[in-house]
N, C-alpha and C positions, 0 to 999 in steps of 0.2 A: 640716342635714346637708351634708357636702361634696358638691359637684357632680361626678359621674364625669367623668373626662377621658380623652381618647385621645391617643396620640402624634401629634405634628405630622407631616404628610406630608412625606417627604424630597424636596427639589427634585431635578430631573433635571439641572439646570445652574445656573451662576451667573446671578442675575437681571439683573445689568447686561449681561452678554454676550447673554443671551436676548432682551433688548429691542432689540438692535441689528439693523439690516437685515442679511440673510444674507450679502451680499457683504462688508460691513465686518467682520462676525464671522469669516468665513473667512480674511480677510487676517491677523487677529490669531492665530488658532489653527491655521492650515494646517500640517500636518506635525507637530503636537504631540499628545500624549495627556496626560490629567490626571496630576499627580504625587501621591504619597502624602504626607500630613502626619502626623507622629507626635506624640503627646502630649508636651509639655515641649520639643519641638524649637524651637531658637532660629533664626528666619529672618533676623533682623538685629539688630544692637546699635545703640544710639544712637551717631551719628557715623560709622557704616559708609556706604560708597558703595552706592547702590541699583543693583543689577545686574539684579534681576528684579522683576516685579510679579506678585502672586498674586491670582487670582479664586477664592475658595473655592466649592466645590460643596456638600459635606456636612461639612466640618470648620469650625472657627472659631478665631480668633486674638485673643489679648489684646495690647493696646498698653500698655506699662508704662513708668513714669518711669525714667530712668537711675540714680536713687539706689540705694544699696546697703542690704541688710538690711531692717529694718522701715520704712525711709523710702520703700520702693517703694509705688507706687499705680497701680492700673489706671485708665487714662483712657478706654479704648474697647474695644469688641468688634467684630470683623469676621467676618461669616458670608457666606452665599450672597447677601446683599443688597448686598455691597460689594466693595472691593478693598484690598489692601495695596500702598502705593507712591504715595499721593496727592501727595507733594512734587514728583514729576515733572510734575504738571499745572501747577505754578507755576514750572517751569524750574529746580528744585533737585534735585540727585541725592544728597543726604545724608539719612539717616534720623534724625529727632529723638528717636525712642523705641525701646525694645526691643520686638521683635515675637516673641511666644512662642505656639506652638500650644497651645491649651487643650483643644480637642476634636479627636481624630484624625479624618481623613477624606481627601478629595481636593480638589485645586484645579488650575485652569489656571495655568501659569506662563509668562509672556511676558517675554522679555528687554527691558531698558529701551530699548535702541536701536530695537527694532521698535515699541514703543509710541510713542516720540517721533516716529518716521517716520510712523506712521499718524495721530497727532494732527495733524501738519502737513498730511496729505493729505485728511483726512476731517472736514469741519465737523460731521457728525452725531455722530461719535465724540467730538469735542471738546465739543460741546454736552451729550451724555449724561454724560460724566465731570465736566464743570464742575458739573452739577446734583448729582451725587453728592458732589463736593467741598463744595458748599454744605451739604448734609445732614450730612456728616461733621463739618465745623467747628461747625455748630449743635449737634450732639450732644456734642461736646467741651465747648462752653460750658455746656450743660445739666448735664454731669457736674460741672463746677467748682461750679455753684450747689448741686447736690445734696450734694456733699462738705462744703460749708461750712455749709449751713443745715438739713439734714434729719436726722431721728433714725435711729439705726442700724437699727432694725427695719424702717422704711419703705425705707431704702436697700437692705437685704438683700433685701426682697421685690422691689424693682425689679431688682436684679442677678440674682436667680433667674429672673425672667420674661425678662430679656434673654438669659440663658444658655439657657433653654428654647427661645426662638425660634430661636437659632442652632444648638443641638444637635439640633433637630427631634425632641426626645424629652422626656417628662416624667420621665425617670430619667437621672441622671448622677452621677458620682463626684467629690466635692470634699471636702477636709478643712477643719476649722475654721481651722487655721493658714494655709492658703492663702487662704481667704476673708478672714481678717484682713488679710493683705498686700494683697489686691486692693482692699479697702475702706478701707485705711489706718487701721485701728483695732486695739485690743488683742484678743487671742484671747478673753478673757473676755467682751468686748462682743458678739462674734459668737455665742458660746455662749448668752448670755442672749437675744439676738434670735432665734436659731434655735429655742430652746426655746419662746419665746412663740408663734412661728408654728406650731410643732408642737402646742402646747396648743389652739390654735384650729382644729386639724385641716386646716390649709392645706398642710402638708408633712409628710413622714415622713423622719427623719434617723437613720441607723444606721451607725456605724462608717465614715463617709465617703460612704455612699450616700444620695443625696437623691432623693426622689420628690415631685413636685408632685401633690397630691391634689385641690385646688380652685383652678382657674385664676382664676375670677371673684373668689373670695374673696381670692386673693393680689393681684389687681389692685386691689381695694379697700384692701388693707393697704399697698400700695406708695405712695410719694410721687408727686406729679403728674408728675414728670420722665418716667416711663415713658410715660404718655399723650401728653405733649408730644413726645417722640421719635417716637412712632408717627404723630402728626398731621403732623409735619414731613416724614417719609418719604412718607406717603400723598399729601401735597399736591404734592411735588416729583417723586417717582419712582414713585408708585403705579400700579396697573393703569389702562389707558386713556389714559396720557400719551404713548404712543409716537407717535400721529399728530401731536400737538402738537410733539413733539420733531423729527419729520422735516420739519415745515412751517416751523419757525423757524430762522433762521440762528444760527450759534454766536456766543455772547457771552462776554466775559470774566467771571470770577467776580465782580469788583467791580461790573460792570454788572448781573449777575444779582442781586446782593445789593441794589442800590439800586432796582431796578425789579421789579414782580411778575413771576414766571417763568411761572406758569400762569393768573394772574388769580383773582379771588375769585368 
């Protein structure tokens, strides 16, 4: 029988900002209020200059390849665990991907100049966002592996779990056509995979409305990429790491990649 599920508790703030020392957080958000994000809103196109960084609170953003039509592919999802605008951490102010709001909600918006100023002034902020950059790039690499080697049904289960985590809900609206674009497959492939998950009573799908019925069952159906992503995040940015973050000096991303960040 399916395991009853409850909606994920909506976070009160972006988790990256919440982990910062209060004084650093205030310098980034002083005088600002969260902005509203609307479904299908385009926050940036590939090649655009990055003018703002977004820290989602209860909305989430898809990162999509710049190709047109059915050649599009979603490479990443950003929710309350992350930020949009990571190229600025590498000294680059150009967006490589299209950023589209997939789930409406709110986000802190910080102008690029303010972020760059605070990165130069705060080793703690630099260290925190460098760790997120590591996680972000590791997840992009995992998505590439997933797209190349894993079956559609397992990839769909992973995508639904990722969306559930960021939507903070077991219920969301998505069409087969959009899912096909996000996964880079034909619509018939998504239809077959969704039907298989529904027959196993893991999800319910009706006219674009998806409900997750059995989270643990869906986790078993997903490819290992979902668990790998969760482990990477927990090790580098999970709860309990704030003290380590404040005690360690900032290091470059390359240094963090070559040496253990938190230890085994």
